[in-house]
C-alpha positions in Angstrom: 23.1 -4.4 7.6 25.7 -7.1 7.2 28.5 -8.9 9.1 30.8 -6.2 10.4 29.3 -3.4 8.4 26.2 -1.3 8.3 24.5 1.7 6.5 22.9 4.9 7.4 20.8 6.4 4.6 18.8 9.6 4.8 17.5 12.4 2.6 17.2 16.1 2.7 17.2 19.2 0.4 16.7 17.0 -2.6 19.8 14.9 -1.9 20.6 11.5 -0.3 23.1 11.3 2.5 24.7 8.0 3.3 27.2 6.4 5.6 28.9 3.0 5.2 30.5 1.9 8.4 32.9 -1.0 8.2 34.7 -2.6 11.2 38.4 -2.3 11.2 40.5 -5.4 11.8 41.9 -3.9 15.0 41.3 -1.0 17.4 43.9 1.8 16.9 45.0 4.7 19.1 46.8 8.0 18.6 49.3 8.0 15.8 48.2 4.5 14.9 44.9 5.7 13.6 45.0 5.2 9.8 44.8 8.0 7.3 43.0 6.8 4.2 43.6 7.7 0.6 41.2 8.0 -2.4 42.5 4.6 -3.5 41.7 3.1 -0.1 38.1 4.5 -0.4 37.7 3.0 -3.9 38.9 -0.4 -2.9 36.6 -0.5 0.1 33.6 0.7 -1.9 34.2 -2.0 -4.6 34.1 -4.6 -1.8 30.5 -3.5 -1.1 29.2 -2.8 -4.6 26.8 -5.7 -4.5 25.3 -4.9 -1.1 21.5 -4.6 -1.6 20.0 -1.4 -0.2 16.4 -2.2 -1.1 14.4 -4.2 -3.7 15.8 -2.1 -6.6 19.2 -0.6 -5.6 22.6 -1.8 -4.7 25.4 0.2 -3.1 27.3 0.5 -6.5 24.3 2.5 -7.9 24.6 5.0 -5.0 28.3 5.2 -5.0 28.8 5.8 -8.7 26.1 8.6 -8.6 27.6 10.3 -5.5 28.5 14.0 -5.4 31.2 13.7 -2.7 32.5 11.0 -0.5 35.4 10.6 1.9 36.7 7.5 3.7 37.6 8.4 7.3 38.2 6.6 10.6 35.4 7.0 13.1 36.9 8.1 16.4 35.2 7.1 19.6 36.6 8.5 22.8 36.0 10.5 26.0 38.9 12.6 27.4 39.6 12.3 31.1 39.9 16.1 31.5 37.9 18.6 29.3 39.5 21.9 30.4 42.7 23.7 31.1 43.1 27.1 32.6 40.3 29.3 31.3 39.7 27.1 28.3 37.0 24.3 28.1 36.1 21.9 25.3 32.6 20.6 24.7 30.9 18.3 22.2 33.1 16.2 19.9 36.2 17.9 21.3 35.5 16.3 24.6 33.6 13.1 23.7 33.3 11.7 20.2 30.2 9.6 19.7 29.5 7.3 16.8 27.0 9.1 14.4 24.7 6.1 14.2 22.8 7.1 17.3 22.4 10.8 16.2 23.4 12.0 19.7 26.6 13.9 18.9 25.1 17.3 18.2 22.6 16.9 21.0 25.4 16.1 23.5 27.2 19.2 22.4 24.1 21.3 23.1 23.7 19.7 26.5 27.3 20.5 27.3 26.7 24.1 26.4 23.6 24.3 28.5 25.4 22.8 31.5 28.3 25.2 31.1 26.0 28.2 30.9 24.1 27.1 34.0 27.3 26.8 36.0 28.6 30.2 34.7 25.2 31.7 35.4 25.2 30.3 39.0 28.6 31.7 39.6 27.6 35.1 38.5 24.5 35.0 40.6 26.5 34.1 43.6 28.8 37.1 43.0 25.9 39.4 42.9 24.5 38.1 46.2 28.0 38.7 47.7 28.1 42.2 46.3 30.9 41.4 43.9 29.2 42.3 40.6 32.1 44.4 39.3 34.6 41.7 40.0 35.8 39.7 37.1 35.8 35.9 37.3 39.3 34.5 38.2 41.0 31.5 36.7 40.1 29.7 39.9 36.4 30.6 39.4 36.6 29.2 35.9 38.3 26.0 37.1 35.5 25.5 39.6 32.9 26.1 36.9 34.6 23.7 34.4 35.1 21.0 37.0 31.3 21.1 38.0 30.3 21.1 34.3 32.4 18.1 33.5 31.2 16.3 36.7 27.7 16.8 35.6 28.1 15.7 32.0 30.8 13.0 31.8 28.7 10.1 33.0 25.9 11.2 30.6 28.2 11.5 27.6 29.9 8.2 28.4 26.4 6.5 28.5 25.6 8.0 25.1 28.9 6.9 23.7 28.4 3.3 25.0 24.9 3.3 23.6 26.0 4.3 20.1 28.7 1.6 20.1 26.1 -1.0 21.1 23.7 0.2 18.3 26.6 -0.1 15.8 27.6 -3.5 17.0 24.0 -4.6 16.6 23.7 -3.2 13.1 27.0 -4.8 12.1 25.7 -8.2 13.5 28.6 -8.6 15.9 26.6 -10.8 18.2 24.9 -14.2 17.8 21.5 -12.6 18.5 21.8 -9.8 16.0 21.1 -11.8 12.8 18.0 -13.2 14.4 16.8 -9.8 15.6 17.4 -8.2 12.1 15.4 -11.0 10.4 12.6 -11.7 12.8 12.2 -8.7 15.1 13.2 -5.4 13.5 10.9 -5.8 10.4 7.9 -5.9 12.8 8.8 -3.0 15.0 6.9 0.4 14.5 9.0 3.5 14.5 7.7 4.5 17.9 8.6 1.1 19.4 12.1 1.2 17.9 12.8 4.7 19.2 11.4 3.7 22.7 14.2 1.1 22.9 16.7 3.9 22.6 15.2 6.3 25.2 16.8 4.9 28.3 20.0 6.9 27.7 18.0 10.0 26.7 15.7 10.1 29.7 17.8 12.6 31.6 19.2 15.8 30.0 20.2 19.3 30.9 18.0 22.4 30.3 19.0 26.0 30.6 18.2 27.1 34.1 17.4 30.6 33.0 17.3 32.8 30.0 17.6 36.0 32.0 20.9 37.8 32.6 22.3 37.9 36.1 
């Protein structure tokens, strides 16, 4: 952690996976979002070469021994409308959440569960009305999609805002953050830390049924 930047470092399958997040000088939109080059990545990496990761390693050690790396802007957004006609987007295509919270994939699964539940409910209703052989119309899909978005958009917005706040804390963008990093976080157990992040995860969608209609 440092002023306006933070790290995520994890391991798996015999490799180390890392993210260096650095705050841009301004918020950009649409065509104004930058496209970075290899040279841009190298310059940014060199600015952080002396960042200490632990008692023995600095960022330069990890960067020079990397297998692959890519500098990319981190998009954070939520579209006002997630569907058109008979097509619906879910997950990152509808709401892009900062990876620091680890909620992006989970949010996509929740979207899928909610969509399946709405579709399942519509098919069950058709069966009750004796319309089993009737195909769903575009209007039916519009109704399904609207209900799905209505169910999920507040939830995904909450996750998006939570991830932004976590990143702001890690990047020490508030007066309180340096004190928390120095005096509070080192004394938190893993369970205590994760309990602080549970408020936005307390409500989630489950598949209503695994049986066919």
